[in-house]
N, CA, C and O atoms as CSV, one atom per row, in Angstrom:
chain,resi,resn,atom,element,x,y,z
A,1,MET,N,N,25.588,10.573,19.285
A,1,MET,CA,C,24.853,9.771,18.337
A,1,MET,C,C,23.363,10.122,18.444
A,1,MET,O,O,22.822,10.269,19.540
A,2,LEU,N,N,22.716,10.252,17.284
A,2,LEU,CA,C,21.300,10.611,17.234
A,2,LEU,C,C,20.416,9.383,17.421
A,2,LEU,O,O,20.746,8.283,16.978
A,3,THR,N,N,19.297,9.596,18.081
A,3,THR,CA,C,18.307,8.529,18.171
A,3,THR,C,C,17.553,8.462,16.842
A,3,THR,O,O,17.661,9.368,16.016
A,4,HIS,N,N,16.802,7.400,16.646
A,4,HIS,CA,C,16.005,7.269,15.422
A,4,HIS,C,C,15.044,8.444,15.296
A,4,HIS,O,O,14.912,9.022,14.218
A,5,ARG,N,N,14.380,8.798,16.372
A,5,ARG,CA,C,13.415,9.910,16.357
A,5,ARG,C,C,14.096,11.229,15.976
A,5,ARG,O,O,13.548,12.006,15.194
A,6,GLN,N,N,15.276,11.478,16.520
A,6,GLN,CA,C,16.008,12.706,16.209
A,6,GLN,C,C,16.471,12.716,14.750
A,6,GLN,O,O,16.378,13.736,14.067
A,7,LEU,N,N,16.967,11.574,14.286
A,7,LEU,CA,C,17.426,11.475,12.896
A,7,LEU,C,C,16.259,11.690,11.938
A,7,LEU,O,O,16.394,12.388,10.933
A,8,ARG,N,N,15.111,11.088,12.253
A,8,ARG,CA,C,13.916,11.250,11.416
A,8,ARG,C,C,13.495,12.721,11.373
A,8,ARG,O,O,13.214,13.252,10.298
A,9,ALA,N,N,13.450,13.369,12.513
A,9,ALA,CA,C,13.065,14.776,12.568
A,9,ALA,C,C,14.038,15.640,11.767
A,9,ALA,O,O,13.623,16.558,11.060
A,10,LYS,N,N,15.315,15.346,11.878
A,10,LYS,CA,C,16.331,16.100,11.134
A,10,LYS,C,C,16.158,15.894,9.633
A,10,LYS,O,O,16.199,16.854,8.864
A,11,ALA,N,N,15.967,14.648,9.218
A,11,ALA,CA,C,15.808,14.343,7.794
A,11,ALA,C,C,14.545,14.989,7.240
A,11,ALA,O,O,14.567,15.553,6.146
A,12,LEU,N,N,13.439,14.913,7.989
A,12,LEU,CA,C,12.182,15.489,7.517
A,12,LEU,C,C,12.198,17.012,7.521
A,12,LEU,O,O,11.288,17.644,6.984
A,13,GLY,N,N,13.206,17.594,8.111
A,13,GLY,CA,C,13.391,19.039,8.062
A,13,GLY,C,C,13.846,19.509,6.685
A,13,GLY,O,O,13.749,20.691,6.358
A,14,ARG,N,N,14.340,18.577,5.888
A,14,ARG,CA,C,14.750,18.890,4.510
A,14,ARG,C,C,13.549,18.689,3.604
A,14,ARG,O,O,12.923,17.630,3.625
A,15,ALA,N,N,13.225,19.695,2.812
A,15,ALA,CA,C,12.019,19.688,1.973
A,15,ALA,C,C,11.976,18.492,1.023
A,15,ALA,O,O,10.934,17.850,0.886
A,16,ALA,N,N,13.091,18.191,0.372
A,16,ALA,CA,C,13.115,17.092,-0.603
A,16,ALA,C,C,12.850,15.752,0.080
A,16,ALA,O,O,12.136,14.908,-0.462
A,17,VAL,N,N,13.411,15.560,1.245
A,17,VAL,CA,C,13.210,14.315,1.988
A,17,VAL,C,C,11.758,14.211,2.435
A,17,VAL,O,O,11.151,13.143,2.347
A,18,LYS,N,N,11.208,15.310,2.909
A,18,LYS,CA,C,9.826,15.314,3.380
A,18,LYS,C,C,8.855,14.960,2.245
A,18,LYS,O,O,7.907,14.202,2.451
A,19,ILE,N,N,9.091,15.502,1.067
A,19,ILE,CA,C,8.232,15.206,-0.091
A,19,ILE,C,C,8.280,13.718,-0.418
A,19,ILE,O,O,7.240,13.088,-0.610
A,20,GLN,N,N,9.483,13.156,-0.483
A,20,GLN,CA,C,9.639,11.721,-0.770
A,20,GLN,C,C,8.962,10.876,0.305
A,20,GLN,O,O,8.287,9.895,-0.006
A,21,TYR,N,N,9.139,11.249,1.545
A,21,TYR,CA,C,8.555,10.520,2.668
A,21,TYR,C,C,7.029,10.517,2.577
A,21,TYR,O,O,6.393,9.481,2.773
A,22,GLU,N,N,6.454,11.662,2.284
A,22,GLU,CA,C,4.998,11.765,2.188
A,22,GLU,C,C,4.455,10.994,0.987
A,22,GLU,O,O,3.370,10.418,1.061
A,23,GLU,N,N,5.200,10.978,-0.115
A,23,GLU,CA,C,4.767,10.227,-1.295
A,23,GLU,C,C,4.725,8.726,-1.030
A,23,GLU,O,O,3.883,8.023,-1.589
A,24,LEU,N,N,5.615,8.235,-0.192
A,24,LEU,CA,C,5.655,6.808,0.123
A,24,LEU,C,C,4.707,6.428,1.255
A,24,LEU,O,O,4.486,5.244,1.509
A,25,GLY,N,N,4.156,7.407,1.921
A,25,GLY,CA,C,3.296,7.158,3.076
A,25,GLY,C,C,2.128,6.246,2.778
A,25,GLY,O,O,1.856,5.326,3.549
A,26,ASP,N,N,1.428,6.478,1.674
A,26,ASP,CA,C,0.271,5.653,1.331
A,26,ASP,C,C,0.673,4.212,1.038
A,26,ASP,O,O,-0.010,3.272,1.444
A,27,GLU,N,N,1.789,4.047,0.328
A,27,GLU,CA,C,2.256,2.695,0.000
A,27,GLU,C,C,2.575,1.915,1.270
A,27,GLU,O,O,2.172,0.761,1.415
A,28,TYR,N,N,3.300,2.548,2.187
A,28,TYR,CA,C,3.658,1.854,3.414
A,28,TYR,C,C,2.457,1.660,4.328
A,28,TYR,O,O,2.427,0.703,5.103
A,29,ALA,N,N,1.478,2.535,4.259
A,29,ALA,CA,C,0.254,2.352,5.042
A,29,ALA,C,C,-0.478,1.097,4.568
A,29,ALA,O,O,-1.001,0.340,5.385
A,30,LEU,N,N,-0.519,0.873,3.251
A,30,LEU,CA,C,-1.159,-0.326,2.713
A,30,LEU,C,C,-0.400,-1.573,3.156
A,30,LEU,O,O,-1.019,-2.550,3.577
A,31,LEU,N,N,0.911,-1.554,3.069
A,31,LEU,CA,C,1.707,-2.705,3.501
A,31,LEU,C,C,1.473,-2.984,4.977
A,31,LEU,O,O,1.384,-4.142,5.385
A,32,ASP,N,N,1.371,-1.932,5.775
A,32,ASP,CA,C,1.112,-2.084,7.201
A,32,ASP,C,C,-0.244,-2.747,7.443
A,32,ASP,O,O,-0.382,-3.572,8.346
A,33,GLU,N,N,-1.240,-2.387,6.638
A,33,GLU,CA,C,-2.562,-3.009,6.754
A,33,GLU,C,C,-2.481,-4.512,6.487
A,33,GLU,O,O,-3.099,-5.303,7.199
A,34,PHE,N,N,-1.725,-4.904,5.471
A,34,PHE,CA,C,-1.559,-6.317,5.174
A,34,PHE,C,C,-0.869,-7.045,6.331
A,34,PHE,O,O,-1.286,-8.136,6.719
A,35,LEU,N,N,0.175,-6.446,6.871
A,35,LEU,CA,C,0.893,-7.074,7.981
A,35,LEU,C,C,-0.011,-7.238,9.203
A,35,LEU,O,O,-0.008,-8.286,9.848
A,36,LYS,N,N,-0.782,-6.197,9.515
A,36,LYS,CA,C,-1.697,-6.271,10.664
A,36,LYS,C,C,-2.760,-7.342,10.453
A,36,LYS,O,O,-3.064,-8.104,11.371
A,37,ALA,N,N,-3.324,-7.406,9.252
A,37,ALA,CA,C,-4.364,-8.391,8.957
A,37,ALA,C,C,-3.799,-9.810,9.046
A,37,ALA,O,O,-4.463,-10.715,9.550
A,38,ARG,N,N,-2.580,-10.000,8.558
A,38,ARG,CA,C,-1.963,-11.335,8.625
A,38,ARG,C,C,-1.720,-11.732,10.073
A,38,ARG,O,O,-1.964,-12.874,10.462
A,39,ALA,N,N,-1.235,-10.774,10.874
A,39,ALA,CA,C,-0.988,-11.053,12.287
A,39,ALA,C,C,-2.296,-11.377,13.022
A,39,ALA,O,O,-2.334,-12.280,13.858
A,40,GLU,N,N,-3.364,-10.636,12.708
A,40,GLU,CA,C,-4.661,-10.891,13.338
A,40,GLU,C,C,-5.184,-12.281,13.003
A,40,GLU,O,O,-5.856,-12.906,13.822
A,41,GLN,N,N,-4.879,-12.767,11.804
A,41,GLN,CA,C,-5.309,-14.099,11.381
A,41,GLN,C,C,-4.384,-15.191,11.921
A,41,GLN,O,O,-4.705,-16.377,11.856
A,42,GLY,N,N,-3.232,-14.775,12.453
A,42,GLY,CA,C,-2.276,-15.747,12.984
A,42,GLY,C,C,-1.605,-16.573,11.907
A,42,GLY,O,O,-1.228,-17.720,12.142
A,43,LEU,N,N,-1.455,-15.990,10.719
A,43,LEU,CA,C,-0.858,-16.703,9.587
A,43,LEU,C,C,0.599,-16.307,9.396
A,43,LEU,O,O,0.991,-15.167,9.645
A,44,THR,N,N,1.385,-17.269,8.951
A,44,THR,CA,C,2.769,-16.986,8.582
A,44,THR,C,C,2.806,-16.579,7.116
A,44,THR,O,O,1.824,-16.742,6.392
A,45,GLN,N,N,3.944,-16.047,6.684
A,45,GLN,CA,C,4.112,-15.724,5.266
A,45,GLN,C,C,3.974,-16.987,4.425
A,45,GLN,O,O,3.389,-16.950,3.342
A,46,ALA,N,N,4.499,-18.087,4.906
A,46,ALA,CA,C,4.423,-19.344,4.160
A,46,ALA,C,C,2.971,-19.797,4.004
A,46,ALA,O,O,2.595,-20.304,2.947
A,47,GLN,N,N,2.162,-19.622,5.032
A,47,GLN,CA,C,0.756,-20.018,4.949
A,47,GLN,C,C,-0.006,-19.144,3.953
A,47,GLN,O,O,-0.826,-19.642,3.182
A,48,VAL,N,N,0.267,-17.843,3.973
A,48,VAL,CA,C,-0.377,-16.942,3.007
A,48,VAL,C,C,0.070,-17.319,1.600
A,48,VAL,O,O,-0.746,-17.377,0.680
A,49,ALA,N,N,1.359,-17.575,1.435
A,49,ALA,CA,C,1.896,-17.948,0.123
A,49,ALA,C,C,1.198,-19.191,-0.416
A,49,ALA,O,O,0.840,-19.244,-1.593
A,50,GLN,N,N,1.004,-20.185,0.439
A,50,GLN,CA,C,0.341,-21.410,0.008
A,50,GLN,C,C,-1.101,-21.119,-0.426
A,50,GLN,O,O,-1.575,-21.679,-1.415
A,51,LYS,N,N,-1.792,-20.255,0.303
A,51,LYS,CA,C,-3.182,-19.927,-0.021
A,51,LYS,C,C,-3.316,-19.198,-1.358
A,51,LYS,O,O,-4.315,-19.358,-2.059
A,52,ILE,N,N,-2.304,-18.395,-1.710
A,52,ILE,CA,C,-2.421,-17.614,-2.945
A,52,ILE,C,C,-1.598,-18.189,-4.095
A,52,ILE,O,O,-1.559,-17.623,-5.187
A,53,GLY,N,N,-0.945,-19.313,-3.839
A,53,GLY,CA,C,-0.213,-19.995,-4.907
A,53,GLY,C,C,1.099,-19.355,-5.285
A,53,GLY,O,O,1.433,-19.256,-6.465
A,54,THR,N,N,1.848,-18.917,-4.282
A,54,THR,CA,C,3.162,-18.337,-4.550
A,54,THR,C,C,4.132,-18.841,-3.486
A,54,THR,O,O,3.809,-19.763,-2.738
A,55,THR,N,N,5.299,-18.249,-3.418
A,55,THR,CA,C,6.313,-18.667,-2.448
A,55,THR,C,C,6.354,-17.722,-1.261
A,55,THR,O,O,5.894,-16.583,-1.338
A,56,GLN,N,N,6.907,-18.207,-0.174
A,56,GLN,CA,C,7.069,-17.378,1.027
A,56,GLN,C,C,7.946,-16.179,0.722
A,56,GLN,O,O,7.683,-15.084,1.219
A,57,SER,N,N,8.975,-16.360,-0.081
A,57,SER,CA,C,9.871,-15.240,-0.393
A,57,SER,C,C,9.144,-14.161,-1.201
A,57,SER,O,O,9.438,-12.975,-1.051
A,58,ALA,N,N,8.198,-14.563,-2.056
A,58,ALA,CA,C,7.420,-13.575,-2.819
A,58,ALA,C,C,6.540,-12.759,-1.876
A,58,ALA,O,O,6.394,-11.549,-2.050
A,59,VAL,N,N,5.958,-13.416,-0.886
A,59,VAL,CA,C,5.142,-12.703,0.105
A,59,VAL,C,C,6.028,-11.761,0.920
A,59,VAL,O,O,5.637,-10.628,1.200
A,60,ALA,N,N,7.214,-12.223,1.298
A,60,ALA,CA,C,8.144,-11.378,2.052
A,60,ALA,C,C,8.529,-10.134,1.248
A,60,ALA,O,O,8.579,-9.032,1.794
A,61,ARG,N,N,8.800,-10.311,-0.049
A,61,ARG,CA,C,9.147,-9.156,-0.891
A,61,ARG,C,C,7.979,-8.181,-0.969
A,61,ARG,O,O,8.163,-6.967,-0.882
A,62,MET,N,N,6.779,-8.724,-1.133
A,62,MET,CA,C,5.603,-7.865,-1.232
A,62,MET,C,C,5.394,-7.088,0.075
A,62,MET,O,O,5.088,-5.896,0.048
A,63,GLU,N,N,5.556,-7.756,1.199
A,63,GLU,CA,C,5.356,-7.093,2.483
A,63,GLU,C,C,6.438,-6.070,2.797
A,63,GLU,O,O,6.196,-5.121,3.544
A,64,SER,N,N,7.616,-6.251,2.241
A,64,SER,CA,C,8.710,-5.322,2.528
A,64,SER,C,C,8.601,-4.037,1.726
A,64,SER,O,O,9.117,-2.997,2.135
A,65,GLY,N,N,7.926,-4.110,0.579
A,65,GLY,CA,C,7.826,-2.922,-0.265
A,65,GLY,C,C,9.100,-2.604,-1.012
A,65,GLY,O,O,9.212,-1.541,-1.623
A,66,ARG,N,N,10.063,-3.509,-0.974
A,66,ARG,CA,C,11.352,-3.252,-1.618
A,66,ARG,C,C,11.566,-4.073,-2.869
A,66,ARG,O,O,12.685,-4.146,-3.376
A,67,GLY,N,N,10.514,-4.691,-3.375
A,67,GLY,CA,C,10.659,-5.500,-4.582
A,67,GLY,C,C,10.919,-4.630,-5.794
A,67,GLY,O,O,10.642,-3.431,-5.776
A,68,LYS,N,N,11.447,-5.226,-6.836
A,68,LYS,CA,C,11.709,-4.488,-8.071
A,68,LYS,C,C,10.420,-4.080,-8.753
A,68,LYS,O,O,10.367,-3.061,-9.442
A,69,HIS,N,N,9.373,-4.885,-8.560
A,69,HIS,CA,C,8.100,-4.625,-9.211
A,69,HIS,C,C,6.998,-4.554,-8.169
A,69,HIS,O,O,7.000,-5.310,-7.197
A,70,SER,N,N,6.080,-3.662,-8.372
A,70,SER,CA,C,4.924,-3.580,-7.489
A,70,SER,C,C,3.992,-4.739,-7.805
A,70,SER,O,O,3.840,-5.125,-8.964
A,71,PRO,N,N,3.365,-5.296,-6.763
A,71,PRO,CA,C,2.428,-6.391,-7.026
A,71,PRO,C,C,1.207,-5.891,-7.792
A,71,PRO,O,O,0.803,-4.738,-7.646
A,72,SER,N,N,0.627,-6.758,-8.600
A,72,SER,CA,C,-0.566,-6.395,-9.359
A,72,SER,C,C,-1.768,-6.313,-8.422
A,72,SER,O,O,-1.735,-6.811,-7.297
A,73,LEU,N,N,-2.817,-5.679,-8.908
A,73,LEU,CA,C,-4.057,-5.634,-8.133
A,73,LEU,C,C,-4.597,-7.042,-7.927
A,73,LEU,O,O,-5.168,-7.337,-6.877
A,74,ALA,N,N,-4.424,-7.905,-8.909
A,74,ALA,CA,C,-4.880,-9.291,-8.778
A,74,ALA,C,C,-4.151,-9.988,-7.628
A,74,ALA,O,O,-4.771,-10.704,-6.841
A,75,THR,N,N,-2.850,-9.782,-7.531
A,75,THR,CA,C,-2.073,-10.391,-6.455
A,75,THR,C,C,-2.493,-9.829,-5.106
A,75,THR,O,O,-2.672,-10.583,-4.149
A,76,LEU,N,N,-2.652,-8.512,-5.019
A,76,LEU,CA,C,-3.087,-7.900,-3.765
A,76,LEU,C,C,-4.476,-8.393,-3.372
A,76,LEU,O,O,-4.757,-8.602,-2.192
A,77,SER,N,N,-5.331,-8.576,-4.355
A,77,SER,CA,C,-6.673,-9.078,-4.090
A,77,SER,C,C,-6.625,-10.513,-3.559
A,77,SER,O,O,-7.352,-10.849,-2.625
A,78,LYS,N,N,-5.773,-11.361,-4.148
A,78,LYS,CA,C,-5.603,-12.736,-3.665
A,78,LYS,C,C,-5.083,-12.736,-2.228
A,78,LYS,O,O,-5.543,-13.511,-1.390
A,79,TYR,N,N,-4.125,-11.863,-1.958
A,79,TYR,CA,C,-3.550,-11.762,-0.617
A,79,TYR,C,C,-4.653,-11.390,0.373
A,79,TYR,O,O,-4.770,-12.004,1.434
A,80,ALA,N,N,-5.458,-10.390,0.028
A,80,ALA,CA,C,-6.552,-9.966,0.900
A,80,ALA,C,C,-7.531,-11.114,1.131
A,80,ALA,O,O,-7.962,-11.346,2.260
A,81,GLU,N,N,-7.882,-11.834,0.062
A,81,GLU,CA,C,-8.795,-12.987,0.171
A,81,GLU,C,C,-8.241,-14.026,1.129
A,81,GLU,O,O,-8.982,-14.583,1.938
A,82,ALA,N,N,-6.941,-14.290,1.044
A,82,ALA,CA,C,-6.306,-15.275,1.914
A,82,ALA,C,C,-6.422,-14.891,3.382
A,82,ALA,O,O,-6.374,-15.749,4.263
A,83,LEU,N,N,-6.574,-13.601,3.638
A,83,LEU,CA,C,-6.699,-13.105,5.010
A,83,LEU,C,C,-8.151,-12.911,5.424
A,83,LEU,O,O,-8.438,-12.398,6.506
A,84,GLY,N,N,-9.060,-13.326,4.552
A,84,GLY,CA,C,-10.476,-13.153,4.861
A,84,GLY,C,C,-10.933,-11.721,4.701
A,84,GLY,O,O,-11.892,-11.289,5.341
A,85,CYS,N,N,-10.243,-10.983,3.841
A,85,CYS,CA,C,-10.549,-9.568,3.606
A,85,CYS,C,C,-10.901,-9.344,2.137
A,85,CYS,O,O,-10.775,-10.246,1.309
A,86,ARG,N,N,-11.334,-8.152,1.840
A,86,ARG,CA,C,-11.597,-7.729,0.468
A,86,ARG,C,C,-10.725,-6.510,0.209
A,86,ARG,O,O,-10.662,-5.605,1.040
A,87,LEU,N,N,-10.058,-6.479,-0.930
A,87,LEU,CA,C,-9.248,-5.321,-1.305
A,87,LEU,C,C,-10.163,-4.263,-1.888
A,87,LEU,O,O,-10.999,-4.558,-2.741
A,88,GLU,N,N,-10.007,-3.035,-1.431
A,88,GLU,CA,C,-10.800,-1.930,-1.940
A,88,GLU,C,C,-9.850,-0.823,-2.356
A,88,GLU,O,O,-9.018,-0.380,-1.564
A,89,VAL,N,N,-9.972,-0.375,-3.600
A,89,VAL,CA,C,-9.109,0.678,-4.131
A,89,VAL,C,C,-9.980,1.899,-4.391
A,89,VAL,O,O,-11.033,1.794,-5.020
A,90,LYS,N,N,-9.546,3.041,-3.915
A,90,LYS,CA,C,-10.333,4.263,-4.075
A,90,LYS,C,C,-9.474,5.366,-4.686
A,90,LYS,O,O,-8.263,5.426,-4.475
A,91,LEU,N,N,-10.124,6.223,-5.436
A,91,LEU,CA,C,-9.484,7.453,-5.894
A,91,LEU,C,C,-9.918,8.554,-4.934
A,91,LEU,O,O,-11.112,8.779,-4.735
A,92,ILE,N,N,-8.961,9.224,-4.351
A,92,ILE,CA,C,-9.231,10.300,-3.415
A,92,ILE,C,C,-8.648,11.576,-4.004
A,92,ILE,O,O,-7.443,11.664,-4.240
A,93,ARG,N,N,-9.496,12.557,-4.238
A,93,ARG,CA,C,-9.043,13.805,-4.830
A,93,ARG,C,C,-8.103,14.528,-3.870
A,93,ARG,O,O,-8.395,14.669,-2.682
A,94,LYS,N,N,-6.979,14.979,-4.401
A,94,LYS,CA,C,-6.014,15.738,-3.610
A,94,LYS,C,C,-6.540,17.134,-3.384
A,94,LYS,O,O,-7.244,17.689,-4.228
A,95,ARG,N,N,-6.202,17.691,-2.263
A,95,ARG,CA,C,-6.590,19.075,-1.987
A,95,ARG,C,C,-5.877,19.996,-2.954
A,95,ARG,O,O,-4.692,19.814,-3.233
A,96,GLY,N,N,-6.592,20.985,-3.466
A,96,GLY,CA,C,-5.993,21.948,-4.374
A,96,GLY,C,C,-5.879,21.450,-5.799
A,96,GLY,O,O,-5.323,22.145,-6.649
A,97,LYS,N,N,-6.387,20.270,-6.080
A,97,LYS,CA,C,-6.300,19.702,-7.423
A,97,LYS,C,C,-7.697,19.522,-8.024
A,97,LYS,O,O,-7.900,18.654,-8.873
A,98,ALA,N,N,-8.640,20.324,-7.591
A,98,ALA,CA,C,-10.034,20.146,-7.985
A,98,ALA,C,C,-10.239,20.208,-9.494
A,98,ALA,O,O,-11.117,19.520,-10.014
A,99,GLY,N,N,-9.467,21.000,-10.205
A,99,GLY,CA,C,-9.674,21.155,-11.641
A,99,GLY,C,C,-9.060,20.060,-12.480
A,99,GLY,O,O,-9.274,20.037,-13.692
A,100,THR,N,N,-8.308,19.157,-11.892
A,100,THR,CA,C,-7.598,18.141,-12.649
A,100,THR,C,C,-8.527,17.261,-13.469
A,100,THR,O,O,-8.261,17.009,-14.645
A,101,LEU,N,N,-9.609,16.791,-12.867
A,101,LEU,CA,C,-10.520,15.898,-13.569
A,101,LEU,C,C,-11.765,16.623,-14.063
A,101,LEU,O,O,-12.573,16.041,-14.786
A,102,ALA,N,N,-11.927,17.873,-13.685
A,102,ALA,CA,C,-13.123,18.624,-14.076
A,102,ALA,C,C,-13.141,18.826,-15.583
A,102,ALA,O,O,-12.097,18.956,-16.222
A,103,GLY,N,N,-14.326,18.850,-16.128
A,103,GLY,CA,C,-14.452,19.094,-17.555
A,103,GLY,C,C,-14.386,17.848,-18.402
A,103,GLY,O,O,-14.743,17.890,-19.579
A,104,ARG,N,N,-13.942,16.746,-17.843
A,104,ARG,CA,C,-13.904,15.478,-18.580
A,104,ARG,C,C,-15.227,14.768,-18.365
A,104,ARG,O,O,-15.594,14.451,-17.234
A,105,SER,N,N,-15.916,14.528,-19.411
A,105,SER,CA,C,-17.201,13.852,-19.303
A,105,SER,C,C,-17.167,12.583,-20.119
A,105,SER,O,O,-17.192,12.612,-21.350
A,106,SER,N,N,-17.108,11.475,-19.420
A,106,SER,CA,C,-17.083,10.190,-20.128
A,106,SER,C,C,-18.418,9.492,-20.022
A,106,SER,O,O,-18.608,8.405,-20.567
A,107,GLY,N,N,-19.356,10.128,-19.307
A,107,GLY,CA,C,-20.648,9.495,-19.123
A,107,GLY,C,C,-20.629,8.512,-17.971
A,107,GLY,O,O,-21.658,7.907,-17.670
A,108,ARG,N,N,-19.486,8.332,-17.312
A,108,ARG,CA,C,-19.380,7.417,-16.190
A,108,ARG,C,C,-19.287,8.210,-14.897
A,108,ARG,O,O,-18.769,9.327,-14.883
A,109,THR,N,N,-19.776,7.646,-13.837
A,109,THR,CA,C,-19.665,8.307,-12.554
A,109,THR,C,C,-18.410,7.808,-11.866
A,109,THR,O,O,-17.979,6.677,-12.090
A,110,SER,N,N,-17.825,8.649,-11.028
A,110,SER,CA,C,-16.649,8.248,-10.278
A,110,SER,C,C,-17.103,7.437,-9.086
A,110,SER,O,O,-18.060,7.800,-8.402
A,111,ARG,N,N,-16.410,6.329,-8.836
A,111,ARG,CA,C,-16.708,5.521,-7.656
A,111,ARG,C,C,-15.476,4.702,-7.305
A,111,ARG,O,O,-14.536,4.594,-8.093
A,112,ALA,N,N,-15.496,4.134,-6.120
A,112,ALA,CA,C,-14.377,3.281,-5.695
A,112,ALA,C,C,-14.420,1.990,-6.483
A,112,ALA,O,O,-15.491,1.460,-6.776
A,113,ALA,N,N,-13.265,1.501,-6.815
A,113,ALA,CA,C,-13.176,0.216,-7.504
A,113,ALA,C,C,-13.043,-0.871,-6.456
A,113,ALA,O,O,-12.080,-0.877,-5.689
A,114,GLU,N,N,-13.972,-1.768,-6.413
A,114,GLU,CA,C,-13.927,-2.858,-5.434
A,114,GLU,C,C,-13.570,-4.143,-6.135
A,114,GLU,O,O,-14.192,-4.518,-7.129
A,115,LEU,N,N,-12.573,-4.811,-5.617
A,115,LEU,CA,C,-12.135,-6.087,-6.185
A,115,LEU,C,C,-12.663,-7.231,-5.367
A,115,LEU,O,O,-12.402,-8.391,-5.686
């Protein structure tokens, strides 16, 4: 029987699995940040839910990342506020994709969107 570490290494050896895993990395990193912040504040899911005006089960779905719908930026911002944090969303240019946005001139400068 394989250990979790061995199974993960074997699965990530397949190119298609590795691509999917890397694509989900940012999403799960954000969820991990929320979980860590909630733990640091000593809050339960029910307490966060009460602060943002939703149910404990909705917070659990959001933290699991397995909900049918992704939470809105407004919801994520409320969650961050409940933890005494500010949600910050940034656009980070991918390596090798420099020409993707080049040539588009809207008269606006690129910057992080702060909620």
